[in-house]
N, C-alpha and C positions, 0 to 999 in steps of 0.2 A: 616226241609227243605225236599223237595220231590226229591228223587234220587239225592242227593246233588252233588256229584262229577261229575256224568254224566251230570246233568243239567247244571253245570258250564261249562263243556267242550262244550256242545252244544251251550251255549250262546257265548262262545269265538270263536267258529269255525262255521261260517254260513253254510258250506257245510255239517255239521252233524246234522243240525236241522231237527227233524222229522224222524231221522234214528236211528237204533240200535247202542248204544254206551256202551262199557264195560270198566270200569276203574279198574286197579289192576296190579298184577304182570303179565308180558307178557311172561315170560319164561316157560319152560315145568313144572316147579314146582310152578308157580305163582298161586295166589288165587284172586278171584274177590272181589274187595272192594265194588263196587256198579254197577248196571246196569240200563240203562234208561228204561222207561216203554215200549218202543218199543222192547227192548231186552228181557224184562220179559215175553212178550207174547210167546216167544220160550222156556220158562222154565229157563232162566238164572237168578241166584239169588246171593246175597252176600254170601261170604265164600265158594262158589263152586270153585273147581279147574278150572283154566283158560282153561286147555286142554279139560275138559268136556264142558265148555261154548262154546268153538270153535266148538265142534261137534254139539251142539244144534243150534248155531247161527253163522255159518261160515262167513256170510256177514256183521257182525257187525264191527265197528271200535274198535280195542283193543288198549287202550292208557295207558301209565304210569301215575301215579298220579302226580299232580302239587300242592303240599301242600302250596306253597307260595300264589297261587291264592285262594285256598280254605280258608286259614286262613284270608286273607284279606276280603273276603266276609263274613265269619263267624263273624269277629270282628264288621263289620257294622251291622249285624243282632243283635248281642248281645247288641250293643249300643241302638238299638231300644227297646229291652226288658228292659234294665236298665232305660230307660226313663219312663217305666210303673211302675216300682217298684224297691226298693233297694234290694229286695230279689230275685235274679236270680241265679239259680244253673245250670251251664253248665254241661252237661253230655258228650258231644263230640262237634266236630266242628259244627254239624248240629242239635243239640238237647238240650233243656234246660227246666227246670221247672221255673215258675214265680208265686210268691205269690201276687195275685192282691190286696188282702185286705191290705197288707203292703204298697201298692201304693195308698191307699185311694179309691179304687173302691168298691162301695157298694156290699154287698153279695147278690145280686139279679141277677137272670138269664138274664134279659134284659140288665142290665148294663154290665155284663161280656161279653155277646154276642157282644154288640156294640164295646167293646174294642178289642175283638178278630177279628172282621171283619176289624176294622181300622188297626190292626196290619198286617193282610194279605195284605191290600192295600199298607201299608208303605213298607213292605218287597219287594213287586213287584216294587214299584217306585224306591227304593234305589238300588236294586240288579238286577232287571230284571228277577229274579227267583221266584218260588212259594214255599210257606210253608203251612203246614196244622196245624190247631189249635184244641186242645182238651181242653174242659172246664169241670171241675168237682170239687167236694169238697175235693179231696185227690189226691196225686201224682199218685198212682196206677191207679185210674180211669181216670185221665187226660191223662195218657199215652195210655190207651186202647182207649179212645175217639179219640186221635190224629191218631192212627193207622186206626181207622174206617173212619176217615175223608179223608184219602189219596185217590188220589192226589188232592191237591189244594182245600181243603174243610175245614169245621168247624163243629164239633159235640159237643153238650152239653149233659152231663149226668145229668138229673134233680135229685135233692135230693129226696130220697125215692124210686127211681127206681133201685138202685144199685144191689140188690140181684136178681131181676128179669132179669136184663141185664146179670149179670155174670153167672147165673145158668147153662145155656147150653154150656158155653165155655169150652174148654179143660183145664185141670188143669195146663198145661204148660203156660197158659196165666198169671198166678200169678207170681209176682216177687219172685225170689229165688228158683223156681222150674226148675231145670235143668234135664238132662237125668237120673241121678242116682235117684233123688227124685221121678221123674215121674215113673220110673220103680218100685220103692218100693211101690208107691201108686197103680200102676197097678196090682201088685201081690196081693194086698189087695182088688182088685175089685173097685178101685176108679179111675175114668177117667175124670169126669167133676168137675167144681167148685161146683155145687150143691151137688154132691156126697161127695165132700170134707167137705162141711159144715155139711151134714147129718151124717158123720162119727163121729163127735164130737171131742172136744178138747182132751179128754183123749186118744182116739184111735190114734189120730195123734201124740200125745206125745209118745205113746208106739212105734209107727212105726218110728218116726223121731228124737226123743229126745225132751227135755224140750223146749229149745229156739226155734228150728225150728218148732216144732209141734204147739206151742202156737201162734207164729207169723203167720203161715200158716192158722190156724183156723180163726184168726181175718181177714186176707185178704179175705178168702172165704166168710166172712159175709159182705164184702165191707168196712171193717174198716182199714184205713191206717193212723196212727198218725205220720208218719215221717214228720218232718218239711222241708220246703225249706231252704237249707243251702247256703248262698250267696257265701262263699269262701271255696272251697274244697282243702285244702293244699296238694300238691303233696308230696308223700313219697319218690319218686325216679325219676330220669331222665335216660332214656336208649335209645339205638338205636341197631338195629340188621339187618343183611342181610342174605337172603337165596341165595345160589349160584346155578346156573344152572347145574354146574358140580361139583362133590365133589372135594374139595381141598386136595391134598395129599402132595404138596410141602411145607415143613416147613417154608421156607422163605416167600412164598406167604401168608401163614396163619398169620405169624407175621405182614406182611405189612397190611393185612386187619384189624387185631386187632388195629394197630396204627391208621389207617384211622377211624375206628369206635370210638376210644378214642377221636380223634379230633372232630368228629361230636357230640359226647356226650358233650364235653366241650362247643361247640357252643350253644347247647340247654341250658346247665346249665347257661351260661352267659346271654343268651337271657332272661331267667327267673329271672336274678339277684340273683341267688342262688349259693351256694357252697355245698360240701358234704365231708364226711369223710370216707365213705366205698365204695371201688371200687369193682365191680362185673363183671366177665366175664361169658358168657354162650356159651357152645359148644355143638352143636347137631351133632352126628356122622352119618356115612353112614347108620347105622342100626337103626336110629331114637332115640337111647339112648341119653339122654341129661344130661350134667354135668354143675354144676355151681361152681365157686370158688370165694371167696371174701377175701379182705384184708382191715382192718380198719387202717386208717392213724392216725398220732398224733393229727391232728386237721382238720377242714373243709378247703377245698381248691377248687379253680377253675383253678389251674395252669395246663396247658396242659402237661407239662413235667412230673409233679408228677403223673398225672392220666395215662399217657402213660407208665411210668416206672412200675407202679403197675400192669397195665393190662398185660404187657409183663412178669412180674414175675409170675403172676397167670397162664399165658399160659404155662410157663415152667413146671408146675405141671400136665399138661394134655397130655395124649398120643393121638396124632392126626394122627398117621401113617396109620390108616385104612381109612382115608378120612373124611373130615368135610363138612357137609351139610349146617350148619347155624352157624354164630358167632354173639355174642352180647356183648356190653360193657355198663355198667350202673354205676350210682353213687347214693347212698342212704345216709341216715343220713344227710338230707339237713339242711342248715343253711343260714342265711342272711349275713354272714360275712366270711372272709377267715383267715386262720392262716398259714403263710408261713412255709413250710417244709424245715428246714435248711439243712437236709441231701440231699434232692433233689437239693437244690440250690447249695450246694457244688459239687454234681455230675455234674450238668450242667457246673459249672466253670471248672471242670477237663476236660470235653468233649471239651469245648471251647479251652482250651490250647492244647489238643491233636490234634485237626484238624485245628489248625492255626487260631482260632478265628471264625470258622464257625461250628455251631452245626447242624448235620444232624441226628436227633434222629431216622430216619427210617432205619439206617443201620450202626452201628459201631460195628465191631468185632475185638477183640484183639487190640483195640486202633486205628484202621484204618477205615475210612468211606467207606462204600460200595457205589457203584453207585446207584443213586436214580432210582428206577424202575418206569418208566412212562407207565401206562397202556394205551392201544390204545383207541382212542376216540370212544364212543358208541353213535350212533344216535338212541335213543329210540323213538318208536312211540308216538306222542303227544308232544315231546320236542319242546320248543320254540327256534326258530333260527332267525338270521338276515343275510341277504345277502347284500353285498355292493351295488349291482345294483337293486335288486328286493324288498328289504325291509324286513318287518317282515313276518314270516310264521311259519309253524309247520311241523314236520317230519311225513310223512305218513308211511314210511317204509324204510328199508335199507337192503343191502345184495350184495354179489358178487362185493364189492368195490364201490357200488353206494348208494346214498341216495336220496330219493324222497321227495320233499317238496311242500306243498300247501301254496301259498302266499295269505293270507287273514287276516282280523282283525275282532274284534267283530262288527264293524260298516260297514263293506264292504259287497258286494255281494259275493257269493261263488267264491273263487279265482282259479287261474290257477295252474297247477301242473308242476313242472320242476324237472329234475334229474341232479345230480352232482356227481363227484367223491367224495369219502368220505373225502379226505384230501384237498378239494378245499379251497385255502386260503381266498377266498371271503366269505365263509360261516362259521359262528360261532354261538355257543349257545347264546340265548337271554333270556330276562326276560319276564314273563307273562305280557300281557297288561291288565290293570285293567278293570274290568267290571263296576266299580263305576264312572269313569270319562267319558269325552267325547272323540271323536276321536283324539284330540290333546294331550290327557293324562294330561291336565293341569287344567281342570275344577274340582273344589272340589265336592265330592259327598255330598248328604244331611247329611250323617253321616260320619265323618272321621274315617277310621279304625285305631285301635291302632297298636302298633308295634307287630311283630310276637312273639307269646308266645311259651314256651317250651312244650314238650310233644307231643306224636303222637296222632293220631286219627284215628278211623275207622268210616266209614260211616255206621250208623245204619239205615238209611232210615226212621228215625222217625221224627216227627214234633216237634214244640214248645209246650210243655205241660204246661198248666196254671192251677195252683192249687189255689183255693180260700177256705180258711178255715173258 
């Protein structure tokens, strides 16, 4: 999909169409997830600090991600891909490999091109967004082709032309070549794919080791035998937050870990999974990062069990210097749960101590603390509903005020109104689907599946189609 998150926001917000849009973390430590093509003209790109993006393109709309909307659109696109072949390998919300031969498409350029063009038309018809398609005889080449096709295009790499095409490209083009590998090759005088192939397998093995060197040599020759794998089983489920200001209050750190544990359980249950190892991640003020883990007696999706384990792990970490990032994850995934009797007994004791009400966010010495309710935050891009004016989205907030633009995906650019932040008539809303009509009742051509677990980052890559 092309600039997926930003394109979805432009489709949902008529006032932003044709204008620079940046989606990602909006705080001083935020990072750009993706930028619209209008913003890329100014040099804004994925993984760039949001503060730097604001300097390059101060007039862009900076929005918080809305993954509920992105997953809905992604599910619809993935259904289109699965209609082509049983072998679909999703890489992220906006990117997937498809083995066309497994779907009965003849291994001929004309047949594959026809399927690719029809796919592009179907994506636009179902979602209103554009996708770019790369067609080739291997996954690596299909990905390269899809990058070359952007935006809103289709590129075919003909069999027999692979080495000629790859030769002048930088070595970082090849899968598995990150900064460290590229630097090792640069010191050896190797900068392009052609120079990598010319170096020979023995030299690459000497520089990079047996497995990496052998694999890289094959890639440099345009050979990629990796199959399209239909189901890539997740090894873990995790969530994390980076804070605008370092957390130094121990109680606040504990509250955030509990909130993260709850979010992690929600993802775990959405995927129909359980896990037996709880992990916390703590990044300190000086960027040092610590992880702690605890393996339970059996797999569980019980929020109380995971909360307790996360808090126990937190007690082993010194956070007095300030915490920049916190994360909670669960690994050792399974498709069943095994009740933790000790946690169940602990919950029963808590219930007795607080008179039948369990408040796991704050019991100390047998007495429940007051539940800390954080102030409502009106993030830019957030969906809202007003009792009088209907659906809209937050343009910005500050000094006790929140500015809202009232429009829908099917309306003209809407009017802007300002309210006090605690206006009782204003409340957070749910994203309006891009797949249905204005009444939100008409069914899309492809019904999206339920939201799945796991995060996603927008890679701004297209649907790669591999035919073997």
